Structures are given as C-alpha cells and as structure tokens.
N, C-alpha and C positions, 0 to 999 in steps of 0.2 A: 504493499499499499504506500501511496505517496504521502509524505508528511505535508501537512498544511502549513504554509508559511504565513505566520501572523506578523503583520507590520507593526512595529513598535513606534508609537507616536512620541516624538521627542520635543523638547522645548523649541528646537530649531524649526520643526514642522509647524508648531503653533505660531511662532513668530512669522513664518512665511504666510500662513493662512490669514492671520489677522492683518498683516501688512497689505496683502492682496485685497482683502475686503475694504480696507480704508482707501487704498489707491483707486479701486474701481468706483467707490462711492464718491470720492472727491472729484472724479472726472464726469460729474453730472449724470452718473448712472445710479442715483439714489434708489435703494430698494424700498425705503420707507417702511420698514418692518413695524415700526411703533407709532405710526401716524395717529395723532389724537390721544396719545397715551402720556400721562404725567408720571415721571419717575423721580422720586425724591432721593437726594443724596444726604446721608447723615454722616458727617465727618467733623472731627476737630483733632487738634494735635495730641498725639499720644505721649504721655510723660515718660514712657519706658522705651521709646523708639530706638534711642542710641544703644541701650542695653541689649537690644535684640539684633544689633549690627546694621541698623539702617539710619537714615537721616530724614529730616523733614522734607528734603528735596526728593527723596524716594517716594514719600507719601504723596506729595504734590504731583509727581510724575505719573504715578499709578492712577490717581483720580482724574488727571488731565486726559490720559489715554482712554479711560473708561467713558468719561464725559464726551469726548470727541466722537466716539463711536455712537453714543446715544443720540447726539445732535444730528449727525449725518443721516441716521436712520429715522429722523422725523419726530422723535419724542420731545416733550417739553420738560425741562428740569424744574424741580421744586426744591427750595432750600430755605431754611430759617436761619438768618445770620445777621451779623452786625456790619459796621462800616469801616472796620480797620483797614488801613491802606494796603496791607499785604494779606488781608483775610481772604476767605474762600468766596465771599460775595463778589469781590472784584475779579477774582480768578474766573469764576463761572461766567460773569458778564463778558469778559474779554474772549473767552472760548466760544460763547454763543455768537458774538460779533464775527469771529474769525471763521467758524466752521458751518454756520447755517447755510442751507442751499441758496445759491445766488439768485434763483428764481423766486425766492420767498423772503426777500429782505424786509418786507413789511410785517411779517408774522412774528408774534412774540413767542420765543422759544424757552423762556426762563422766567419763573415766578419766584421772587424773593420775598419771603414773609418777614415783616419787621414787627416785633412785639412792642408794647408800651413798657417803659418810656423810651426805648431805643430809637423808635421811629421819629422822635422829636429832633434828633440830630440830622435827619434828612434835609438837605438843602434843595433849592430849585435846580441848581446845577447838577446835583446828584441825580435827580429824577429825570432831567433832560438827557444826561449821559446814559442812564440805564435804558431809556426808551429808544435812544439812537442805536443801542447795541441789541435791541430785541428783548429787553428785560422789562417785566411788569413788577413794580414794587407794590406789594400788598400790605396795607397798613391795618394792623389789628389793634383795636381799642381795648382797654382794660375791661375786665368783667364789670357789669353794671352794679353788682351787689357791693363792690368796693366803695362806691360813693366817694370818689376822690377827684381832685382837680386834674383834668386831663392835659392841662398845659404845663404842669409842674414836673420837672425832670428829677424824680425821686432818686436820691443816691442810695445804692444798695448797702446801706449801713444801718444796723439796728433792726430788731425783729419786726417792727411795723413796716419799714420800707422793704425788707427782705420778703415779707409776706406779699406785698404788692407785686414785687418782681416775680415771685414764684407763681402766683395766680395768673399773672399776665402771660408768662412764658407757657404755662399749661394751656391757656386759652388759645394762644398762637399755635401750639403744637396740635391741638385738637382740630382747629380749622384747617391747618396744613394737611393733616391726615385725611380729612374729608375730601381733599382735592388731589389725592395721591392714589395711583394705581399699582405702584410697586415701589420698593425702597431698598437702597444699598447702604451698607454700613462698613465703616473702617475707622480704626483708631479710637479716639475719644478720651477726653479728660475724665479722671476718676474721682477727683476730690476738689474742694474749694470752687464750687460752681455757684450760680446765682439762683437756680430753681429749687424745686423740692427734691429732685433726684439729679444725678448726672444726666445731662441733656439727652445723650444717645440712649441711655437706659429708658427714660420716659418715652422717647420716640419709638423704641423697639417694642415696648409693651403695647403701645397704642396700635402699631402696625400689626403685631401678632394677634391682638384681640380682634382686629378687623379681617384677619385671614387673607391679607393680600400677599402677593409674592414678595418675600424678603430674602436678601442675600447678605451673608456675613463674611467679611474678609478678615481673618485673624492675623494677617501678616505683621501688623504693626502693634499688636497687643492692645493696651488701653481697655476701656470699658467694653469694647466690642468683643475682646477675647473673654472677658468675664461673663458676658451674655452667652457666648458659645459654651463656656463651661457649664452654665446653668442649664442650657438645652441638652447638654450631655449628662445631666443628672447630678452634677457636682454642686457644691455650696461654697462658692468663692468668698473668701473673707472680706474682699472689697465691697461685697454687697451685704454688709452688716452695719448696723448703727454703731457698733463698737469700733470697727475699723474707721468709718467715716469720722467719728468723733476724735479718734486719735490723730487724724490729719488736720482737723479744724476744731479747736477747743470750743468755739461758739456754736458749732452746728447742732450739738445735742440740745442746747437751750432753744435754738430756733425750732427744732423738730417738736419739742414739747409745746412751744408757743403756737406753732402751726396747727398741731393736732387739737389744741384746746379750742381753736376757732372753727374747726371743721367737724361735722357730724358724719361725713362720708368722704371717700377719696383721701384718706389721711396718709401720712408718710409711714410706710410699713415695709421694711426690707424683707422680713420673713415671708410676707405675701408675694413680693417680687420673685424671690427664689422659688417659692412653691409654684407660682405661675409658670416660670421657665422650666422647672423640672417636669411639670405635668404636660407641657406643650408637646414635647417629644420631637425627635428627628423625623419620625414617620409623618407627623402632621406638617412639619416644616417642608418636607419634600413633596408632599401632596399639593401644597399650596404654591410652591415656587418652581415646579417644573423640572427639578433635578432629582436624581436618585439619592438615596441616603449616602452612598459611597461618593457621589459627586459633591454633595454638600460637605462631607468630611474633607474632601480634597480642597474645596474652596476655603474651608476653615484654616487649612495648614499650608497651602501653596505659597511659595515665595516668588513664583514666576509670573510676571506681568501678563504675558500672552495667555497663559493657562487660566489665570483669574478672569480676564476679559472673555475668553472663550466660554467658560462655564456660565458667567453671568448672562452673556448674550444667548446662550443655548436655553437657559431657564426662561428668560424674558420672551424669546421667540415661541417657546412652548405655551406660555401663558397669555401673552399680550398680542401676538400677531394674529390678526383677524382675517388675513387673506388666505 
C-alpha cells in the first residue's frame, strides 16, 4: 500500500497564505467577507509583555495586521478608548484611513465609543479628523440615575468620583456590546484600572453572556491570559479581590463602597471565575466557529500569521453570509 503523504503546514505557509490574501484584496479584489459586520477589538497594554519576551511594538504589530485584514474585508471596527496621542484610538483611525477600499471612502469603517467624562476632552478638530478618516465617534452619556453635572470632568479620585467613572464605563461597554457582532481580545491591564473590573474582563463577560463569536489571543499575557485560564477551569489569583487589593490599597475600600450602593451587578470576583469556569471551551467553540483544538492553538500561538488565520477562519464560519 502507498503511504499517504500528509502536508505539514508551517509558519512559512501561513505567512504566504495571509500575505497573498492581503495582496489580492489590496488590488481592489475585495472579497468583503464581513460586509455589514461590526467586530470589536478589546486591547490594552499588557504589564507582563516584556517578561514573556515581547514588546509593545509586537503587540501593536499583531493588532495592526489583524485590523488591516478586517478592514479590507469590509467589517466595521468597534473600540472603546481614550484620546492618548499614541493610543489605540489613533492607531485604528489611521489604519481605517489607510486600508479602507478606495471605492468606499465615504463609508464609516470604525466606531469609537467614548464614555463620560472622557468624551469631554473631544475637540472639534478631533471629531473632524476622525470623520475624515472614516471614524464615527460615539458619545455615551453617564447613567441617568447618577444625577450629576454632565459638563463636569470628574477626576477619578475618591470613591464618589470612582463610582461615577465605573458606572459610566459599564454603560459604555454595554452599549458597545449591543453594537458588536464579534470580539477579539489580546493583552490587557490587570490592576489599577478606572472601572469596576479590569476593562477587558468586563468586556469579555458581556461578550460571552451574549454568545457572540469571541477570540482570545494569549500571546501577550495580561488579563486576556487570565480569562483563558478561567475558561480552562482554573482560578487565577489575579481574578480575586485579595490579589487586586494587594496591587491597589484603595481598591478594596472602593469595592465595599460600590457594593453598598448597588443592589445588583455588584463587584464579585468569585462570580466572575464561576462564570468563566462554567462557560467551557465547548461553548466557546460552538459560538466562535473554531474547534476546541483550534481555540487552544489561538490561546498559545506566538505566530502572527497563524493567529490571523485562525481568527479569520472563525469569523468566516460565523459572520460570512455569502
């Protein structure tokens, strides 16, 4: 009997495949796999990135390549961010301007959600620049029940102001989730954040609760890796009030204050871990179009082309309506 020759797919093959896809698309042969689909990017700088042998430049490069592919294939990006000069809002805005199809320069390819009071820093020139680049700034007012002055830029210091920030960020993330068909995660701050939880943790739970396609890249560690550990049935110490309080001595006091003002949706890390543990890889795979093994590979891969290939495969399986 003849032995069957099985072709081994290497990183070089994946590089060639992804490069060809990008080249074909950039020559006005847009496949538009994800037309009309909103894909959210959940990313912030990981505090342990250098410990893992990478740099912030690696993280920006990976998200740039992923984002470029999404734009070329017609999807609209969704992100909740601030106005830092070198932040991801500016990066995504520039990428949309550069890679949107030339026949659709009037189309908005990126929605950036701004929570209160961050959006008070938006200037007219910011808004004009965003719109020129195909970006729609989405202003989210604070929850009505706060009964506060919406023109006041509350500084995130002290429990009262931190409560305003936490509630406003949660409202923004909920509205953003309602406008999102799939979500991609990487990196993420683990402590000393402005909301009720680390931002990517709150966004992950909202996305998973809504059973949309979600993709977790564990390459850069951070809160994304702890979410992955939770989905794998582990109980990472970073998702405990004890660890969080050890990183920020004022956080435990804020949690007590926050929970004293809320009858539901309180800060509860045990519930977060329980939710992730019970969600299971089987459910994640059913919802994101990848097999369990492919998700495990996405969790651990350090190869840009393989990561992009897996995300695009899952999105094609779940979002491509053609």
